[in-house]
C-alpha positions as CSV (number, residue, x, y, z in Angstrom):
1,M,3.2,-23.2,-17.6
2,N,1.4,-23.3,-21.0
3,A,2.7,-21.6,-24.1
4,W,1.6,-21.5,-27.7
5,S,2.5,-19.6,-30.9
6,L,0.1,-17.2,-32.7
7,S,-0.5,-16.5,-36.3
8,T,-0.1,-12.7,-36.7
9,G,-2.1,-12.7,-39.9
10,T,-5.1,-14.3,-38.3
11,A,-5.0,-12.0,-35.3
12,G,-4.8,-8.9,-37.5
13,G,-7.6,-10.0,-39.7
14,A,-9.9,-10.6,-36.7
15,C,-9.2,-7.1,-35.5
16,E,-10.1,-5.6,-38.9
17,R,-13.4,-7.5,-38.9
18,D,-14.3,-6.3,-35.4
19,R,-15.6,-2.7,-35.5
20,R,-15.2,-2.2,-31.8
21,T,-11.7,-3.5,-31.8
22,G,-10.9,-1.3,-34.8
23,A,-12.0,1.7,-32.9
24,G,-9.8,0.6,-30.0
25,V,-6.8,0.3,-32.3
26,E,-7.3,3.9,-33.5
27,R,-7.4,5.1,-29.9
28,L,-4.2,3.2,-29.1
29,I,-2.5,4.8,-32.1
30,C,-3.4,8.2,-30.9
31,A,-2.0,7.4,-27.4
32,L,1.4,6.3,-28.8
33,G,4.2,8.2,-27.1
34,Q,1.9,9.6,-24.4
35,A,2.5,9.2,-20.7
36,D,-1.0,7.6,-20.3
37,F,-0.4,5.0,-23.1
38,G,-0.4,2.2,-20.5
39,K,-3.8,3.4,-19.1
40,S,-5.2,3.5,-22.7
41,L,-3.9,0.0,-23.4
42,L,-5.4,-1.4,-20.2
43,H,-8.7,0.3,-21.1
44,E,-8.8,-1.2,-24.5
45,L,-7.9,-4.7,-23.2
46,N,-10.8,-4.5,-20.8
47,E,-13.1,-4.0,-23.7
48,V,-12.1,-7.5,-24.7
49,V,-11.3,-9.3,-21.4
50,Y,-11.2,-8.3,-17.8
51,V,-7.6,-7.5,-16.7
52,D,-6.8,-6.0,-13.2
53,F,-3.4,-4.6,-14.2
54,L,-0.6,-5.0,-16.8
55,S,3.1,-4.5,-17.1
56,V,5.4,-4.5,-20.2
57,Y,9.0,-5.6,-19.7
58,Q,12.0,-6.8,-21.6
59,L,13.9,-10.0,-20.8
60,D,17.5,-10.4,-21.9
61,K,19.8,-13.1,-20.5
62,K,22.8,-10.7,-21.0
63,S,21.4,-7.9,-18.8
64,L,18.8,-7.0,-16.2
65,P,15.1,-6.9,-17.1
66,R,13.6,-3.5,-18.0
67,M,10.0,-2.5,-17.3
68,F,8.7,0.0,-19.9
69,L,5.2,0.7,-18.7
70,S,2.4,-0.5,-16.4
71,S,-1.1,0.4,-15.4
72,S,-3.8,-0.6,-12.9
73,L,-7.5,-0.7,-13.4
74,H,-8.4,-0.1,-9.7
75,G,-6.3,1.3,-6.8
76,V,-2.6,1.3,-6.5
77,D,-0.5,-0.1,-9.3
78,V,1.6,-2.9,-7.7
79,S,3.7,-3.4,-10.8
80,A,6.7,-1.3,-9.7
81,D,7.0,-3.2,-6.4
82,C,6.6,-6.5,-8.1
83,F,9.2,-5.7,-10.7
84,K,11.7,-4.4,-8.0
85,S,11.7,-7.9,-6.5
86,Y,11.8,-9.5,-9.9
87,Q,14.7,-7.5,-11.2
88,A,16.7,-7.9,-7.9
89,K,17.0,-11.7,-8.0
90,L,13.9,-13.6,-9.1
91,H,14.4,-13.1,-12.9
92,A,17.5,-15.3,-12.9
93,R,15.4,-18.4,-11.9
94,D,12.2,-17.5,-13.7
95,H,11.5,-20.2,-16.4
96,T,7.9,-19.3,-17.1
97,F,8.8,-17.7,-20.4
98,D,11.1,-20.5,-21.6
99,S,8.5,-22.4,-23.6
100,A,7.3,-19.2,-25.3
101,M,10.9,-18.2,-26.3
102,Q,11.4,-21.6,-27.9
103,L,8.2,-21.1,-30.0
104,L,9.0,-17.6,-31.2
105,T,10.1,-17.0,-34.7
106,P,11.5,-13.7,-36.1
107,G,8.6,-11.3,-36.2
108,G,6.3,-13.9,-34.6
109,L,4.1,-13.9,-31.5
110,A,3.5,-16.4,-28.7
111,M,1.4,-16.4,-25.5
112,T,2.0,-18.1,-22.2
113,Y,-0.1,-18.6,-19.1
114,A,1.0,-19.2,-15.5
115,H,-1.0,-19.7,-12.3
116,Q,0.4,-18.6,-9.0
117,K,0.9,-22.2,-8.0
118,Q,3.3,-22.8,-10.9
119,F,5.9,-20.3,-9.6
120,A,8.8,-21.3,-7.4
121,P,8.1,-20.6,-3.7
122,A,10.4,-17.6,-3.4
123,H,8.8,-16.0,-6.6
124,R,5.3,-16.8,-5.5
125,D,5.8,-15.4,-1.9
126,A,7.5,-12.2,-3.0
127,I,5.1,-11.3,-5.7
128,Y,1.9,-13.4,-6.1
129,S,1.0,-14.2,-2.5
130,R,2.2,-10.8,-1.2
131,H,-0.1,-8.9,-3.6
132,G,-2.9,-11.4,-3.9
133,I,-2.2,-12.0,-7.7
134,L,-3.9,-15.1,-9.1
135,D,-2.4,-15.6,-12.5
136,R,-0.7,-14.1,-15.5
137,L,-1.4,-14.2,-19.2
138,S,1.4,-12.9,-21.4
139,I,1.8,-11.8,-25.0
140,V,5.4,-12.4,-26.0
141,C,7.3,-11.1,-29.1
142,D,10.8,-11.2,-30.3
143,G,12.7,-8.1,-29.4
144,G,15.7,-9.0,-31.6
145,Q,19.0,-8.2,-30.1
146,D,17.2,-6.7,-27.1
147,G,15.7,-10.0,-26.1
148,L,12.1,-10.9,-25.4
149,L,9.4,-8.4,-25.0
150,A,6.4,-9.4,-22.8
151,A,3.0,-7.7,-22.2
152,N,1.8,-9.3,-19.0
153,L,-1.9,-9.2,-18.0
154,Y,-2.8,-10.1,-14.4
155,R,-5.8,-10.9,-12.3
156,F,-6.1,-10.7,-8.5
157,E,-7.4,-13.6,-6.4
158,R,-10.9,-12.2,-6.1
159,C,-11.4,-12.9,-9.8
160,P,-11.7,-16.2,-11.7
161,T,-8.6,-17.5,-13.6
162,F,-8.1,-16.6,-17.3
163,G,-10.2,-19.2,-19.1
164,S,-10.1,-20.5,-22.7
165,K,-12.5,-17.8,-23.9
166,D,-10.4,-15.1,-22.4
167,V,-7.3,-16.6,-24.0
168,D,-9.0,-16.8,-27.4
169,A,-10.2,-13.2,-27.1
170,I,-6.8,-11.8,-26.2
171,G,-5.2,-13.9,-28.9
172,Q,-7.3,-12.0,-31.5
173,F,-6.0,-8.7,-30.1
174,A,-2.4,-9.9,-29.5
175,A,-0.9,-8.7,-32.8
176,T,-2.3,-5.2,-32.2
177,V,-1.0,-5.1,-28.6
178,A,2.5,-6.2,-29.6
179,A,2.7,-3.7,-32.5
180,C,1.5,-0.8,-30.5
181,V,3.7,-1.6,-27.5
182,T,6.7,-1.9,-29.7
183,K,6.0,1.4,-31.5
184,H,5.3,3.2,-28.2
185,I,8.7,2.1,-26.8
186,A,10.4,3.2,-30.0
187,I,8.7,6.6,-29.9
188,C,9.7,7.1,-26.2
189,N,13.3,6.4,-27.1
190,Q,13.0,8.9,-29.9
191,Q,11.6,11.5,-27.5
192,S,14.7,11.0,-25.3
193,Q,16.9,11.6,-28.3
194,L,15.0,14.7,-29.4
195,Q,15.0,16.2,-25.9
196,G,18.8,16.2,-26.2
197,V,18.8,18.2,-29.4
198,G,17.4,21.4,-27.9
199,H,14.1,23.1,-28.6
200,T,15.4,25.8,-30.8
201,A,17.6,23.5,-32.9
202,L,14.7,21.0,-33.4
203,A,12.2,23.7,-34.5
204,A,14.8,25.3,-36.8
205,R,15.5,21.9,-38.6
206,L,11.8,21.2,-39.0
207,G,11.2,24.7,-40.4
208,R,14.0,24.5,-42.9
209,V,12.8,21.2,-44.3
210,H,9.1,22.3,-44.3
211,P,9.1,26.1,-44.8
212,G,5.3,26.2,-45.2
213,L,4.9,25.7,-41.4
214,T,4.1,28.8,-39.4
215,R,6.0,29.7,-36.2
216,R,3.0,28.6,-34.1
217,E,2.7,25.3,-36.0
218,L,6.4,24.7,-35.4
219,D,6.0,25.4,-31.7
220,V,3.2,22.9,-31.4
221,C,5.1,20.2,-33.3
222,E,8.1,20.8,-31.2
223,G,6.1,20.4,-28.0
224,L,4.6,17.1,-29.2
225,L,8.1,15.8,-30.1
226,I,9.5,16.5,-26.7
227,G,6.6,14.7,-25.0
228,R,4.5,17.6,-23.9
229,T,0.7,17.2,-23.5
230,Y,-1.8,19.5,-25.3
231,D,-2.4,21.2,-21.9
232,G,1.3,21.7,-21.3
233,I,1.8,23.1,-24.8
234,A,-1.1,25.5,-24.2
235,V,0.4,26.8,-21.0
236,D,3.8,27.2,-22.6
237,L,2.5,29.2,-25.5
238,G,-0.3,31.1,-23.7
239,L,-3.0,29.5,-25.9
240,S,-6.1,27.5,-25.3
241,V,-6.0,23.7,-25.8
242,A,-8.5,24.1,-28.7
243,T,-6.2,26.5,-30.4
244,V,-3.2,24.2,-29.9
245,K,-5.1,21.4,-31.5
246,T,-6.0,23.6,-34.4
247,Y,-2.4,24.4,-35.0
248,R,-1.6,20.7,-34.8
249,A,-4.2,19.9,-37.4
250,R,-2.9,22.5,-39.7
251,A,0.7,21.4,-39.3
252,F,-0.2,17.7,-39.9
253,D,-2.2,18.6,-43.0
254,K,0.8,20.5,-44.4
255,L,3.1,17.6,-43.5
256,G,0.7,15.0,-45.0
257,I,0.4,13.0,-41.9
258,N,-2.4,11.9,-39.5
259,F,-0.7,10.6,-36.4
260,K,2.0,11.8,-34.0
261,S,4.0,8.6,-34.7
262,Q,4.4,9.9,-38.2
263,L,5.7,13.2,-36.9
264,F,8.4,11.3,-34.9
265,A,9.4,9.5,-38.1
266,I,10.0,12.9,-39.8
267,A,11.9,14.1,-36.7
268,S,14.1,11.0,-36.7
269,G,15.0,11.7,-40.3
270,L,16.1,15.2,-39.3
271,L,18.3,13.7,-36.6
272,D,19.9,11.2,-39.0
273,S,20.6,13.9,-41.4
């Protein structure tokens, strides 16, 4: 297994200089907290390098691994089946992330590469040979007390292995991927908290702090905060999707924000208070 550390500053600068990647970053930000974030992430990665499917999971020696999201470019997503085997027993003997963990510094990034031949026979048979997976390229970041967070990119056997050009291209995008994945997970956790507050209570708190918001604007914000799509909010309120987006734009303008992630930050403040 190969592993190397990354300079987050270099990766971020490269993204800023690349207009196409910059547009991809904007699309990823808009997808944060949405159910199809994994699909959006895979799409943007494929603008840089071909990837068959991806999974994002957390590794902690003190507890079982957790998978947060996955997506497949074509056909059935095999991630859930792979992770079921991995979580059951294989993770305890998986040392493919050890080198990357040793390279990580607080707030830092690393990457690691593993070919199917480099895995232990039981691991290879249960996951790689079973599903025809050729290799894995992972972006790894420090999850703090929660352990290591890995965004894993895979290719099937019908494709060539990830080469040096692929690795360099992903390396330039790695800081963005890590930042967006980390933020997406945080937003999803916030959504779970907000769903427990209750619809009426959440809207009431937001309305008291921001009295300039109309009833409909509050309804739309509330729907976004509990994870509803624009289509779902439209059905709930008996409005068109275009009208829902208009109320969203008005509410965001009054709140002085541009992205849904900023709305979650406001809502988190309401919960804390």
